[in-house]
C-alpha positions in Angstrom: 102.2 92.9 62.0 100.0 94.8 64.4 96.4 94.0 65.0 95.3 97.2 63.2 97.2 96.4 60.1 95.8 92.8 60.1 92.2 94.2 60.4 92.9 96.7 57.6 94.3 94.0 55.3 91.5 91.7 56.0 88.8 94.3 55.2 90.7 95.4 52.1 90.8 91.9 50.8 87.2 91.4 51.5 86.2 94.5 49.6 88.4 93.5 46.6 86.8 90.1 46.4 83.3 91.6 46.6 84.2 94.0 43.7 85.6 91.2 41.6 82.6 89.1 42.3 80.3 91.8 41.0 82.3 92.1 37.7 82.2 88.3 37.2 78.4 88.3 37.7 77.9 91.1 35.2 80.1 89.5 32.6 78.3 86.2 33.0 74.9 87.8 32.7 75.9 89.7 29.5 77.3 86.7 27.7 75.2 83.9 29.1 73.2 83.3 25.9 76.3 82.7 23.8 75.1 85.3 21.3 77.5 87.7 19.7 74.7 90.0 18.5 72.0 92.0 20.3 69.3 90.3 22.3 67.3 90.4 25.5 69.1 89.8 28.9 67.9 87.4 31.5 66.2 90.2 33.3 64.2 91.0 30.2 66.1 94.2 29.4 67.2 94.9 25.8 70.9 94.1 25.4 73.3 96.5 23.7 73.9 95.6 20.0 77.5 94.8 19.1 79.4 93.6 16.0 82.4 91.3 16.1 85.3 91.7 13.6 84.2 88.4 12.0 80.7 89.8 11.3 82.1 93.0 10.0 84.3 91.2 7.5 81.3 89.5 5.9 79.3 92.6 5.2 79.1 93.9 1.6 81.2 97.1 1.2 79.3 100.1 -0.2 79.9 100.6 -3.9 81.5 103.9 -4.8 79.6 106.2 -7.1 80.9 105.9 -10.7 83.0 108.8 -11.7 82.2 110.8 -14.8 85.0 110.4 -17.4 86.8 113.7 -17.9 86.6 115.2 -21.3 90.1 115.8 -22.7 90.8 119.5 -22.9 91.6 121.0 -26.2 95.1 122.6 -26.2 95.3 126.3 -26.1 97.6 126.3 -29.1 99.4 124.0 -31.5 102.6 124.6 -33.6 102.7 124.5 -37.3 106.2 123.9 -38.7 106.7 125.5 -42.2 109.3 126.5 -44.7 110.2 130.2 -44.9 108.1 130.7 -48.1 104.9 130.0 -46.1 102.4 133.0 -46.1 98.7 133.5 -45.5 96.4 136.4 -45.1 96.1 137.7 -41.5 92.6 136.5 -40.9 93.0 132.9 -42.2 94.4 131.1 -39.2 92.3 133.4 -37.0 89.3 131.9 -38.6 90.5 128.4 -37.5 91.0 129.7 -34.0 87.6 131.2 -33.9 86.0 128.0 -35.0 88.0 125.6 -32.7 89.4 127.7 -29.9 92.9 126.5 -30.9 95.5 129.1 -31.7 98.2 128.2 -34.3 101.8 129.2 -33.6 104.1 129.3 -36.7 107.6 128.0 -36.6 109.7 128.6 -39.8 112.5 126.1 -40.4 114.3 127.6 -43.4 113.7 126.2 -46.9 111.9 122.9 -47.6 115.1 120.9 -47.5 116.2 122.3 -44.1 112.7 121.9 -42.7 112.6 118.2 -43.7 116.2 117.6 -42.4 115.2 119.1 -39.0 112.1 117.0 -38.8 114.1 113.8 -39.5 116.7 114.7 -36.8 113.9 115.2 -34.3 111.7 112.3 -35.3 109.5 111.1 -32.4 110.3 114.3 -30.4 109.1 117.0 -32.8 109.4 120.7 -32.4 105.8 121.1 -33.5 102.6 119.3 -34.2 101.9 119.7 -37.9 104.5 120.1 -40.7 103.5 122.0 -43.9 105.5 122.3 -47.1 107.2 118.9 -47.7 106.8 118.3 -51.4 107.1 115.3 -53.7 110.9 115.8 -54.2 111.5 115.4 -50.4 108.5 113.2 -49.6 110.2 109.8 -49.5 112.8 111.0 -47.1 110.2 112.0 -44.6 108.2 108.8 -45.0 111.3 106.6 -44.7 112.2 108.4 -41.4 108.7 107.9 -40.1 108.2 111.5 -39.1 104.4 111.4 -39.7 101.4 109.5 -38.2 98.6 108.5 -40.6 95.4 110.6 -40.8 92.8 110.5 -43.6 90.9 113.7 -43.6 87.2 113.5 -44.6 87.8 116.6 -46.8 90.0 114.5 -49.1 86.8 113.4 -50.8 87.0 116.8 -52.6 90.6 116.4 -53.7 91.5 114.6 -57.0 93.2 111.2 -56.4 96.2 112.2 -58.6 97.4 114.5 -55.7 97.4 111.7 -53.1 100.9 110.1 -53.4 100.8 108.2 -50.1 98.2 105.5 -49.8 98.7 105.3 -46.1 97.7 109.0 -45.7 100.7 109.9 -43.7 100.6 113.2 -45.6 97.8 115.2 -47.1 98.1 117.2 -50.3 97.4 120.9 -49.8 98.6 122.8 -53.0 100.5 122.3 -56.2 102.3 124.2 -58.9 104.7 123.7 -61.8 108.3 124.6 -61.9 109.1 125.8 -65.5 111.5 127.8 -67.5 110.3 131.4 -67.9 111.4 133.8 -70.7 111.3 137.6 -71.1 109.1 137.9 -74.2 110.4 141.2 -75.6 114.0 139.9 -75.8 113.0 137.4 -78.5 112.6 138.8 -82.0 115.1 137.4 -84.5 115.2 134.2 -82.4 111.7 132.8 -81.6 110.7 132.2 -78.0 111.8 128.8 -76.7 109.2 126.1 -76.7 111.0 122.9 -75.8 113.8 121.7 -73.5 115.9 121.0 -76.6 115.8 124.7 -77.4 117.9 125.4 -74.3 120.9 123.4 -75.7 120.5 124.9 -79.2 123.4 127.2 -80.1 120.8 129.9 -81.1 120.0 130.2 -77.3 123.6 130.1 -76.1 124.4 132.2 -72.9 120.7 133.0 -72.4 119.6 130.6 -69.6 120.1 130.7 -65.8 119.0 128.0 -63.4 119.6 127.0 -59.8 121.8 124.5 -58.1 119.7 121.3 -57.2 121.7 120.8 -54.0 120.6 124.2 -52.6 117.4 125.1 -54.4 114.0 123.6 -54.8 113.4 124.9 -58.4 116.9 123.8 -59.2 116.2 120.3 -58.0 112.9 120.3 -59.9 114.7 121.2 -63.1 117.2 118.4 -62.7 114.3 116.0 -62.1 112.5 117.4 -65.2 115.5 116.5 -67.4 115.7 113.0 -65.9 112.0 112.5 -66.5 112.3 113.8 -70.0 115.6 112.2 -71.2 115.9 109.1 -68.9 119.5 107.8 -69.1 120.4 110.6 -71.5 120.0 113.3 -68.9 123.8 113.4 -68.3 124.3 114.2 -72.0 121.7 116.9 -71.9 123.5 118.7 -69.0 126.8 118.3 -70.7 125.3 120.1 -73.7 123.6 122.7 -71.5 126.9 123.5 -69.8 128.6 123.8 -73.2 125.8 126.2 -74.2 126.7 128.7 -71.5 124.1 128.0 -68.7 124.7 129.9 -65.5 124.1 128.3 -62.1 123.1 130.2 -59.0 122.6 129.0 -55.4 118.9 129.9 -55.2 115.8 131.3 -56.9 116.2 134.9 -55.8 119.8 135.1 -57.1 118.6 133.7 -60.4 115.4 135.6 -60.9 116.4 139.0 -59.4 120.0 138.7 -60.2 120.9 137.1 -63.5 117.4 137.3 -65.1 116.2 140.5 -66.8 113.4 140.9 -64.2 116.0 141.9 -61.6 118.3 143.9 -63.9 120.3 141.0 -65.2 121.0 140.2 -68.9 119.7 136.6 -69.3 116.2 136.3 -70.7 115.5 132.7 -69.7 115.3 131.5 -66.1 114.1 128.5 -64.2 111.1 129.7 -62.1 107.4 128.9 -61.8 104.3 128.7 -64.0 102.7 131.2 -61.6 105.5 133.8 -62.1 103.6 135.7 -64.9 100.6 136.6 -62.7 103.1 137.7 -60.0 104.7 140.0 -62.5 101.4 141.7 -63.2 100.3 141.8 -59.5 103.5 143.5 -58.3 104.3 145.7 -61.3 105.1 149.3 -60.6 103.8 151.1 -62.6 100.8 148.7 -63.1 100.6 146.5 -66.2 97.8 144.5 -67.7 99.9 141.8 -69.5 102.8 139.9 -68.0 106.2 140.5 -69.6 107.1 136.8 -69.2 106.0 133.6 -70.8 106.3 129.9 -69.7 108.1 127.1 -71.5 105.5 124.4 -70.8 107.7 121.6 -72.1 110.0 122.1 -69.2 107.4 122.0 -66.3 107.9 119.6 -63.4 104.9 119.2 -61.1 105.4 119.9 -57.4 102.8 119.0 -54.8 103.0 120.3 -51.2 101.8 118.2 -48.3 101.0 118.6 -44.6 101.3 115.9 -42.0 100.9 115.3 -38.3 104.3 114.9 -36.7 104.9 111.6 -34.9 105.2 112.3 -31.2 102.8 115.3 -31.1 100.8 115.5 -27.9 98.0 117.3 -29.7 96.9 114.8 -32.4 93.2 115.6 -32.2 93.9 119.3 -32.7 96.4 118.6 -35.4 93.7 116.6 -37.3 91.4 119.6 -37.1 94.1 121.8 -38.6 94.6 119.4 -41.5 90.9 119.4 -42.1 90.9 123.2 -42.1 93.7 123.3 -44.7 91.3 121.6 -47.1 88.5 124.1 -46.7 87.8 127.0 -49.1 88.9 129.4 -46.4 92.5 128.1 -46.5 92.6 126.9 -50.1 91.4 130.1 -51.7 93.9 132.1 -49.7 97.1 130.3 -50.9 97.3 131.5 -54.6 98.0 135.2 -53.9 100.2 134.4 -50.9 102.3 131.5 -52.0 101.6 131.6 -55.8 100.5 128.0 -55.9 97.2 126.3 -56.9 94.7 124.8 -54.5 94.1 121.1 -54.6 90.5 121.4 -53.5 88.0 121.0 -56.4 85.8 124.0 -56.8 88.2 126.4 -54.9 87.9 129.8 -56.5 91.0 131.3 -58.1 91.8 135.1 -58.1 91.3 136.9 -61.4 95.0 137.5 -61.9 95.5 133.7 -61.9 92.6 132.9 -64.2 93.9 135.6 -66.6 97.6 135.0 -66.6 98.6 131.7 -64.8 99.3 128.5 -66.7 99.4 124.9 -65.8 101.0 122.2 -67.9 98.6 119.6 -69.3 101.2 116.9 -69.2 103.8 117.9 -66.6 107.0 116.0 -66.0 106.9 113.9 -62.8 108.9 111.1 -61.1 107.6 108.8 -58.4 108.7 110.0 -54.9 110.2 106.5 -54.1 112.4 106.7 -57.2 113.5 110.2 -56.2 114.2 109.0 -52.7 116.3 106.1 -53.9 118.4 108.1 -56.4 118.4 111.7 -55.2 121.9 111.7 -53.7 123.4 109.8 -56.6 121.8 112.1 -59.1 123.0 115.3 -57.4 126.5 114.0 -56.9 126.7 113.1 -60.6 125.3 116.5 -61.5 128.0 118.2 -59.5 130.6 116.2 -61.4 129.1 117.2 -64.8 128.3 120.8 -64.3 130.4 122.3 -61.5 133.7 120.4 -62.0 
């Protein structure tokens, strides 16, 4: 190595040592008091404040501001599942929407039997939120399938207890009516108008009566139940006698009333219909009439009660409860008579004049407990088919 390089290396090493020495002094001066926080240096100057990870870990974290709970939003609409006889005036459900902001979409599911069958098949995953129109002849089937969730409306305070057939409030009574034999008054002269079920099997009334198949018709089922309620174990003998007396069976009410019955151009003057049929005859008569041409055989009347219930699995339970409440207000209750020809269950609900003048209600209607109907319905209808349609 040349002398120049030796001198260069020597001076370079010297400079490096001096620099390292300075850093060592500074480091010693900064940490000489053993403190991990701020303080005053040996020279009297204020030291820079610092925080170690250990100190930071012991500090209390800032508490977050509490969040306001979000109010659940009302749904824009809910779905009301009904049978195909459901009808209301145009402004009735609009009044509910104006009051609550909730629109009601209607979904018709055929007749009452079809509607209940679909609800059973979709139990827990319903096609709607509220079901209207299940009556006491189908009620037990719906309850057994657990298609409803309980809800006790405060408006039930204004409904007679006799209409509340489920003490768990899985369904709410909305309306009622009587299924009864009707007769065309002017056709009876030499033979008096019928007054009892026994008259229908009297040879004097042979070939005069038409009723509906209980397997396919709600009034047909109601009439079968009326005979069971009336005659008990003797109902089979009654139907055997009725068949021998020339009864005609149709698939449904329309085929009976507007087909075989005189009202629709038929020849039979007795038909299984409703206690509210006479006011309907007056209301829709053309030309207008003041007195109905039909009468009601009160001895034959079977009481039907229609219910509404919140479907299990609905995502809009609060809104559904509001709709149930609304169905028990005068706005809804007073609209049903002239649209569905049934009676409101709400005490004090006003009836239209045509009802007060011409509708009748049985004082002692025939009725069977829904649980008994549910347990025997299939066996009864199967036996009926053997007796009447064989």
